[in-house]
SERO-4910 file (N, C-alpha, C, O; in steps of 0.05 Angstrom, whole numbers):
BEGIN
 pado doro    nc1    nc2    nc3   cac1   cac2   cac3    cc1    cc2    cc3    oc1    oc2    oc3
  Unk    A   3635   2248   2163   3643   2262   2145   3632   2291   2146   3609   2298   2152
  Unk    A   3656   2309   2139   3649   2336   2139   3626   2350   2117   3617   2343   2095
  Unk    A   3622   2372   2135   3597   2378   2120   3615   2398   2105   3635   2410   2113
  Unk    A   3599   2401   2073   3614   2415   2052   3589   2447   2052   3565   2453   2054
  Unk    A   3617   2459   2048   3607   2493   2054   3614   2508   2020   3637   2514   2011
  Unk    A   3585   2512   2004   3596   2527   1988   3588   2568   1992   3573   2581   2008
  Unk    A   3605   2575   1971   3603   2600   1975   3589   2620   1961   3607   2625   1945
  Unk    A   3568   2638   1954   3574   2640   1941   3577   2689   1932   3563   2707   1943
  Unk    A   3592   2691   1918   3608   2713   1927   3631   2708   1926   3639   2685   1930
  Unk    A   3650   2730   1920   3677   2722   1924   3691   2750   1930   3715   2751   1922
  Unk    A   3679   2774   1943   3682   2795   1943   3697   2792   1984   3702   2771   1996
  Unk    A   3699   2814   1992   3712   2809   2027   3711   2798   2040   3728   2791   2056
  Unk    A   3672   2788   2039   3658   2779   2053   3675   2743   2056   3681   2730   2075
  Unk    A   3676   2740   2041   3676   2715   2025   3712   2709   2037   3718   2689   2050
  Unk    A   3726   2725   2033   3764   2720   2043   3763   2722   2068   3784   2715   2079
  Unk    A   3736   2731   2091   3739   2737   2110   3722   2700   2122   3737   2688   2138
  Unk    A   3710   2692   2119   3692   2665   2117   3716   2643   2118   3721   2628   2137
  Unk    A   3731   2642   2093   3755   2624   2086   3770   2617   2122   3762   2599   2137
  Unk    A   3787   2632   2128   3800   2621   2151   3779   2611   2171   3780   2587   2177
  Unk    A   3762   2625   2182   3736   2617   2191   3725   2581   2192   3719   2566   2210
  Unk    A   3726   2579   2168   3715   2547   2155   3740   2536   2168   3737   2524   2189
  Unk    A   3759   2537   2159   3793   2529   2165   3796   2515   2187   3803   2491   2189
  Unk    A   3788   2538   2209   3790   2537   2241   3772   2508   2244   3780   2489   2257
  Unk    A   3750   2507   2231   3724   2478   2252   3727   2463   2240   3727   2463   2215
  Unk    A   3733   2439   2264   3732   2413   2251   3700   2405   2243   3679   2416   2251
  Unk    A   3702   2389   2228   3688   2379   2213   3657   2392   2188   3636   2384   2178
  Unk    A   3673   2413   2189   3673   2418   2152   3696   2435   2141   3715   2445   2153
  Unk    A   3688   2436   2114   3704   2447   2100   3692   2463   2070   3672   2459   2057
  Unk    A   3713   2482   2067   3697   2490   2034   3701   2480   2011   3724   2481   2004
  Unk    A   3684   2471   1996   3683   2457   1976   3683   2466   1942   3692   2453   1924
  Unk    A   3666   2495   1942   3663   2503   1924   3656   2535   1927   3654   2545   1950
  Unk    A   3654   2550   1903   3648   2585   1902   3634   2579   1886   3628   2557   1878
  Unk    A   3623   2604   1880   3605   2619   1864   3594   2643   1856   3578   2654   1871
  Unk    A   3599   2654   1828   3608   2683   1828   3601   2688   1794   3616   2676   1779
  Unk    A   3587   2700   1785   3572   2717   1769   3593   2722   1740   3589   2721   1716
  Unk    A   3622   2730   1762   3642   2730   1748   3655   2709   1751   3666   2702   1772
  Unk    A   3655   2692   1722   3673   2669   1720   3700   2669   1722   3709   2647   1729
  Unk    A   3721   2695   1717   3747   2699   1734   3755   2693   1755   3773   2677   1762
  Unk    A   3729   2717   1772   3731   2708   1795   3736   2686   1814   3754   2682   1831
  Unk    A   3709   2670   1805   3704   2646   1819   3732   2628   1816   3746   2616   1832
  Unk    A   3732   2630   1788   3761   2608   1779   3780   2618   1794   3791   2601   1807
  Unk    A   3793   2651   1799   3815   2651   1818   3815   2647   1844   3833   2638   1857
  Unk    A   3789   2655   1855   3781   2654   1898   3792   2615   1897   3805   2602   1914
  Unk    A   3780   2605   1870   3781   2571   1880   3807   2562   1875   3813   2540   1884
  Unk    A   3822   2575   1863   3851   2571   1857   3869   2576   1891   3881   2561   1906
  Unk    A   3865   2601   1891   3873   2604   1918   3869   2590   1951   3882   2590   1972
  Unk    A   3845   2580   1940   3831   2565   1961   3835   2535   1963   3829   2519   1981
  Unk    A   3847   2532   1939   3844   2491   1940   3812   2489   1933   3803   2467   1940
  Unk    A   3793   2506   1923   3770   2486   1928   3769   2469   1904   3782   2472   1884
  Unk    A   3752   2452   1909   3749   2429   1883   3734   2434   1858   3738   2421   1838
  Unk    A   3709   2462   1858   3700   2476   1845   3684   2504   1849   3673   2513   1869
  Unk    A   3685   2515   1823   3679   2544   1820   3661   2543   1800   3667   2528   1781
  Unk    A   3641   2553   1800   3608   2560   1776   3612   2589   1784   3621   2600   1803
  Unk    A   3598   2598   1754   3590   2628   1746   3553   2625   1742   3537   2642   1734
  Unk    A   3551   2594   1750   3519   2593   1749   3508   2586   1772   3518   2566   1783
  Unk    A   3482   2602   1786   3477   2591   1811   3467   2566   1808   3486   2552   1816
  Unk    A   3453   2554   1803   3439   2532   1788   3455   2505   1792   3453   2484   1805
  Unk    A   3474   2517   1772   3502   2493   1767   3508   2485   1801   3508   2461   1808
  Unk    A   3513   2503   1816   3527   2512   1847   3506   2496   1861   3509   2472   1865
  Unk    A   3480   2510   1869   3468   2494   1883   3466   2463   1869   3465   2450   1890
  Unk    A   3465   2449   1853   3463   2418   1840   3489   2400   1858   3490   2376   1864
  Unk    A   3509   2422   1862   3530   2405   1874   3525   2391   1897   3516   2403   1917
  Unk    A   3530   2355   1896   3526   2340   1912   3542   2342   1937   3534   2333   1959
  Unk    A   3561   2354   1933   3584   2365   1948   3572   2379   1977   3576   2377   2001
  Unk    A   3554   2397   1953   3550   2426   1985   3535   2421   2001   3515   2416   1988
  Unk    A   3529   2418   2028   3506   2415   2039   3491   2437   2055   3469   2434   2065
  Unk    A   3509   2466   2055   3505   2490   2063   3516   2514   2049   3537   2512   2037
  Unk    A   3504   2533   2051   3514   2552   2036   3524   2587   2047   3516   2594   2069
  Unk    A   3532   2596   2038   3543   2620   2052   3533   2640   2041   3551   2641   2024
  Unk    A   3512   2665   2032   3509   2682   2029   3530   2709   2018   3528   2730   2032
  Unk    A   3543   2709   2003   3565   2724   2006   3570   2758   1978   3589   2771   1970
  Unk    A   3540   2759   1972   3532   2777   1954   3523   2804   1968   3516   2809   1991
  Unk    A   3524   2823   1943   3505   2838   1949   3487   2845   1964   3479   2823   1970
  Unk    A   3471   2860   1977   3456   2858   2003   3430   2847   1985   3418   2826   1990
  Unk    A   3424   2868   1962   3398   2864   1938   3398   2831   1925   3375   2823   1920
  Unk    A   3419   2814   1921   3420   2791   1917   3414   2775   1933   3406   2753   1926
  Unk    A   3417   2783   1964   3407   2749   1981   3387   2734   1981   3385   2711   1990
  Unk    A   3363   2753   1964   3336   2741   1963   3336   2719   1942   3324   2698   1946
  Unk    A   3347   2724   1922   3352   2705   1902   3368   2684   1910   3354   2664   1911
  Unk    A   3391   2678   1916   3412   2663   1924   3404   2642   1947   3414   2619   1950
  Unk    A   3374   2659   1972   3379   2648   1998   3353   2630   1989   3346   2613   2005
  Unk    A   3337   2632   1963   3306   2622   1962   3320   2603   1945   3310   2581   1949
  Unk    A   3333   2602   1933   3338   2575   1911   3354   2559   1932   3342   2539   1940
  Unk    A   3376   2563   1941   3389   2545   1955   3369   2533   1976   3372   2510   1983
  Unk    A   3348   2546   1987   3328   2529   2012   3315   2519   1986   3295   2509   1996
  Unk    A   3313   2517   1971   3287   2505   1947   3318   2479   1941   3310   2459   1952
  Unk    A   3332   2476   1935   3351   2449   1929   3359   2440   1960   3380   2427   1960
  Unk    A   3352   2442   1976   3356   2436   2010   3380   2440   2031   3389   2429   2052
  Unk    A   3386   2460   2015   3412   2473   2026   3411   2486   2050   3392   2502   2051
  Unk    A   3428   2486   2075   3431   2500   2105   3434   2534   2097   3441   2538   2074
  Unk    A   3432   2549   2108   3439   2576   2093   3440   2590   2121   3424   2594   2139
  Unk    A   3476   2599   2113   3483   2623   2134   3479   2644   2105   3478   2640   2081
  Unk    A   3479   2671   2123   3472   2696   2101   3484   2721   2122   3480   2724   2146
  Unk    A   3500   2739   2103   3509   2750   2111   3491   2776   2119   3470   2778   2106
  Unk    A   3498   2796   2139   3480   2819   2146   3474   2838   2126   3494   2849   2118
  Unk    A   3458   2843   2119   3432   2850   2134   3417   2824   2116   3425   2816   2094
  Unk    A   3396   2815   2128   3384   2785   2103   3381   2793   2073   3390   2782   2053
  Unk    A   3357   2823   2077   3367   2825   2042   3364   2849   2055   3370   2854   2079
  Unk    A   3351   2872   2029   3353   2906   2024   3320   2908   2041   3316   2923   2061
  Unk    A   3307   2896   2034   3277   2896   2044   3267   2884   2066   3279   2868   2079
  Unk    A   3236   2895   2070   3233   2871   2098   3211   2850   2083   3200   2831   2092
  Unk    A   3208   2859   2061   3181   2849   2044   3204   2817   2031   3196   2794   2033
  Unk    A   3225   2822   2022   3247   2805   2015   3254   2785   2031   3254   2761   2026
  Unk    A   3261   2799   2057   3263   2783   2081   3250   2757   2086   3259   2734   2088
  Unk    A   3219   2771   2089   3190   2751   2100   3197   2728   2075   3189   2705   2082
  Unk    A   3205   2729   2055   3206   2712   2033   3224   2685   2038   3218   2661   2038
  Unk    A   3250   2700   2044   3271   2681   2053   3262   2665   2080   3266   2641   2081
  Unk    A   3251   2675   2098   3245   2668   2118   3218   2640   2112   3214   2617   2122
  Unk    A   3205   2655   2093   3178   2635   2088   3196   2609   2070   3193   2585   2074
  Unk    A   3212   2621   2051   3214   2587   2031   3242   2581   2060   3245   2556   2057
  Unk    A   3257   2586   2077   3275   2569   2090   3241   2557   2110   3236   2533   2110
  Unk    A   3233   2564   2115   3219   2536   2133   3202   2520   2114   3199   2495   2113
  Unk    A   3193   2534   2102   3180   2513   2079   3203   2487   2071   3191   2466   2066
  Unk    A   3219   2487   2070   3244   2471   2071   3253   2450   2080   3262   2429   2070
  Unk    A   3247   2463   2112   3256   2454   2134   3285   2452   2140   3293   2437   2157
  Unk    A   3305   2470   2125   3336   2475   2128   3335   2500   2144   3316   2516   2142
  Unk    A   3354   2504   2159   3374   2527   2178   3376   2544   2161   3382   2539   2137
  Unk    A   3370   2578   2175   3376   2594   2171   3379   2605   2184   3365   2610   2203
  Unk    A   3407   2616   2174   3419   2644   2203   3429   2660   2194   3438   2652   2172
  Unk    A   3435   2691   2201   3441   2709   2193   3470   2714   2204   3475   2699   2223
  Unk    A   3488   2728   2197   3508   2730   2201   3520   2756   2224   3540   2768   2219
  Unk    A   3507   2760   2243   3496   2776   2261   3519   2768   2289   3510   2765   2312
  Unk    A   3548   2765   2282   3569   2752   2291   3570   2768   2316   3573   2755   2337
  Unk    A   3569   2790   2318   3573   2812   2346   3562   2797   2367   3572   2796   2389
  Unk    A   3535   2782   2358   3522   2767   2386   3540   2748   2399   3530   2732   2415
  Unk    A   3571   2746   2392   3585   2735   2408   3611   2742   2415   3631   2729   2422
  Unk    A   3601   2777   2407   3633   2789   2420   3632   2791   2450   3611   2791   2463
  Unk    A   3656   2794   2461   3660   2788   2489   3646   2816   2510   3644   2817   2534
  Unk    A   3637   2838   2490   3630   2859   2507   3599   2849   2510   3589   2848   2532
  Unk    A   3584   2839   2483   3556   2832   2482   3549   2813   2506   3528   2811   2519
  Unk    A   3577   2797   2509   3574   2767   2531   3575   2779   2554   3559   2769   2570
  Unk    A   3592   2802   2565   3590   2817   2584   3551   2826   2592   3536   2819   2611
  Unk    A   3547   2842   2571   3526   2853   2581   3502   2834   2584   3485   2837   2602
  Unk    A   3501   2814   2567   3481   2795   2577   3482   2786   2595   3461   2783   2608
  Unk    A   3509   2775   2606   3505   2767   2639   3504   2785   2655   3496   2777   2677
  Unk    A   3509   2808   2655   3495   2838   2671   3461   2835   2673   3447   2833   2693
  Unk    A   3456   2837   2646   3424   2835   2641   3412   2810   2654   3393   2814   2669
  Unk    A   3419   2791   2650   3407   2765   2658   3405   2765   2688   3384   2760   2700
  Unk    A   3431   2772   2703   3436   2770   2723   3412   2788   2747   3404   2779   2769
  Unk    A   3407   2809   2735   3381   2819   2742   3395   2846   2762   3380   2863   2773
  Unk    A   3432   2845   2764   3434   2864   2769   3430   2886   2774   3428   2894   2797
  Unk    A   3425   2906   2745   3417   2927   2738   3384   2930   2729   3377   2947   2713
  Unk    A   3369   2914   2741   3339   2920   2738   3330   2916   2713   3342   2901   2698
  Unk    A   3307   2931   2706   3301   2926   2675   3310   2949   2661   3313   2971   2671
  Unk    A   3313   2942   2636   3329   2962   2619   3304   2967   2605   3286   2954   2595
  Unk    A   3315   3005   2608   3287   3019   2600   3300   3039   2570   3286   3044   2550
  Unk    A   3320   3046   2572   3338   3066   2548   3363   3049   2547   3372   3039   2567
  Unk    A   3375   3046   2518   3393   3040   2514   3413   3064   2490   3396   3072   2474
  Unk    A   3428   3070   2487   3449   3082   2464   3468   3066   2453   3477   3049   2469
  Unk    A   3476   3067   2430   3490   3050   2426   3504   3069   2403   3490   3084   2390
  Unk    A   3534   3067   2400   3554   3088   2380   3577   3067   2358   3594   3051   2366
  Unk    A   3571   3072   2331   3592   3040   2318   3607   3057   2299   3598   3074   2283
  Unk    A   3628   3051   2301   3657   3073   2288   3676   3057   2268   3687   3038   2278
  Unk    A   3679   3060   2256   3689   3044   2237   3705   3081   2209   3700   3105   2208
  Unk    A   3726   3058   2192   3744   3055   2186   3727   3051   2156   3715   3031   2163
  Unk    A   3721   3054   2135   3710   3048   2120   3733   3049   2096   3724   3038   2077
  Unk    A   3754   3056   2092   3770   3054   2076   3786   3028   2084   3798   3015   2068
  Unk    A   3784   3021   2115   3798   2993   2111   3788   2974   2098   3800   2954   2093
  Unk    A   3756   2979   2090   3727   2956   2083   3737   2952   2051   3730   2929   2046
  Unk    A   3746   2960   2036   3745   2961   2008   3744   2940   1998   3761   2923   1998
  Unk    A   3715   2938   1985   3706   2910   1973   3706   2922   1946   3703   2946   1942
  Unk    A   3710   2898   1922   3722   2891   1896   3696   2910   1879   3699   2914   1855
  Unk    A   3671   2921   1890   3655   2933   1875   3632   2957   1892   3611   2969   1887
  Unk    A   3651   2955   1914   3642   2989   1943   3614   2984   1943   3602   3004   1948
  Unk    A   3593   2959   1937   3559   2960   1933   3553   2969   1959   3528   2971   1962
  Unk    A   3571   2977   1982   3551   2994   2005   3541   3011   2003   3519   3018   2013
  Unk    A   3565   3034   1977   3556   3058   1968   3530   3058   1952   3518   3078   1945
  Unk    A   3524   3036   1947   3502   3034   1923   3472   3027   1943   3467   3006   1954
  Unk    A   3453   3056   1942   3435   3044   1957   3416   3027   1942   3401   3016   1958
  Unk    A   3411   3021   1917   3397   2997   1905   3409   2972   1912   3395   2952   1912
  Unk    A   3438   2970   1919   3451   2942   1916   3452   2935   1943   3453   2912   1950
  Unk    A   3452   2963   1965   3454   2952   1991   3436   2957   2004   3433   2942   2023
  Unk    A   3418   2977   1999   3388   2979   2021   3385   3004   2026   3363   3013   2033
  Unk    A   3405   3020   2025   3420   3039   2042   3439   3035   2062   3446   3013   2069
  Unk    A   3449   3060   2074   3472   3060   2097   3463   3047   2127   3476   3040   2147
  Unk    A   3438   3046   2122   3426   3043   2152   3427   3012   2146   3436   3001   2166
  Unk    A   3423   2996   2129   3415   2965   2135   3441   2946   2135   3441   2922   2132
  Unk    A   3464   2961   2140   3492   2938   2147   3492   2944   2169   3470   2944   2181
  Unk    A   3517   2951   2183   3532   2954   2213   3504   2959   2234   3500   2947   2256
  Unk    A   3486   2979   2223   3467   2991   2244   3457   2966   2252   3457   2958   2275
  Unk    A   3445   2953   2231   3429   2923   2242   3443   2910   2260   3430   2891   2267
  Unk    A   3467   2910   2275   3470   2900   2295   3461   2900   2309   3462   2877   2319
  Unk    A   3444   2922   2328   3437   2938   2342   3413   2932   2350   3408   2928   2374
  Unk    A   3385   2932   2322   3367   2918   2326   3365   2894   2340   3353   2889   2360
  Unk    A   3382   2876   2321   3386   2854   2324   3394   2837   2352   3386   2815   2358
  Unk    A   3418   2857   2370   3423   2856   2398   3396   2860   2412   3386   2845   2429
  Unk    A   3389   2880   2405   3375   2883   2433   3343   2855   2430   3331   2847   2450
  Unk    A   3335   2846   2399   3314   2825   2409   3322   2794   2411   3308   2774   2413
  Unk    A   3354   2796   2411   3372   2771   2413   3359   2766   2440   3342   2749   2445
  Unk    A   3370   2783   2456   3381   2777   2489   3353   2783   2493   3338   2801   2485
  Unk    A   3347   2747   2518   3328   2748   2530   3316   2771   2551   3333   2775   2568
  Unk    A   3293   2788   2554   3292   2799   2575   3305   2831   2569   3301   2848   2586
  Unk    A   3319   2839   2546   3337   2861   2540   3306   2885   2536   3297   2904   2550
  Unk    A   3297   2873   2511   3279   2894   2500   3244   2897   2516   3226   2912   2508
  Unk    A   3243   2874   2542   3211   2877   2550   3203   2899   2558   3180   2909   2556
  Unk    A   3230   2909   2573   3216   2943   2580   3223   2968   2569   3223   2989   2580
  Unk    A   3230   2960   2540   3250   2984   2531   3233   3001   2525   3213   2995   2511
  Unk    A   3236   3031   2536   3222   3055   2519   3246   3065   2497   3237   3060   2475
  Unk    A   3263   3072   2496   3280   3092   2480   3294   3075   2477   3294   3056   2492
  Unk    A   3313   3076   2450   3336   3067   2437   3347   3085   2414   3335   3093   2393
  Unk    A   3373   3089   2424   3383   3110   2405   3412   3093   2397   3427   3086   2414
  Unk    A   3418   3086   2362   3437   3076   2352   3454   3101   2319   3444   3110   2298
  Unk    A   3485   3105   2335   3492   3133   2314   3515   3110   2300   3528   3092   2311
  Unk    A   3512   3117   2281   3532   3097   2256   3551   3116   2250   3542   3135   2237
  Unk    A   3585   3118   2258   3592   3134   2252   3606   3122   2224   3612   3099   2231
  Unk    A   3613   3124   2204   3630   3117   2171   3646   3133   2169   3639   3152   2155
  Unk    A   3675   3137   2182   3692   3154   2176   3709   3140   2159   3708   3116   2152
  Unk    A   3726   3159   2152   3750   3157   2130   3776   3160   2138   3776   3176   2157
  Unk    A   3806   3151   2132   3834   3163   2143   3850   3169   2116   3845   3155   2096
  Unk    A   3868   3189   2115   3885   3190   2092   3889   3209   2083   3904   3210   2063
***
């Protein structure tokens, strides 16, 4: 039986997850939720989903849903993830886990208590460049890592979302909470990478064109 996936939020990230779900054997998207009922209805119609909701609790009570993708603005990750965990759902939460450290700890605690899986959408862990760096580090070829510098550049006008919440500090947690969050994750995710680390520098260039 296929694992049923429910998506919370109908913005750009939800659109990006749909083809990925369709490409994975053994999973299927079964429902979507958004506080804007018309958006949820339109999204469900475009992707032929059997259910759509404007109410989170009704969505989480749907027995078709085994796992939830949290694709809301960062500030709302906490509420959605904690309620999903309490309803026995596994969770894939978009990066960053939420908008502040304390709320992130609450999500982790709730999922641990419920016994469900919690993963954060740090897809760059699996990028070819990161895989190559991991292999080199683990081989011992370059010895112990003492320092590193990372530069991330992106054309933000190619990532315009419905509400552009990333420009709102109250919703996003600040501009340092999204793409730059990849770098600390990569440091701590790679065995041996941070053991001897003395210095790390991350630069994020958010540029527009046109």
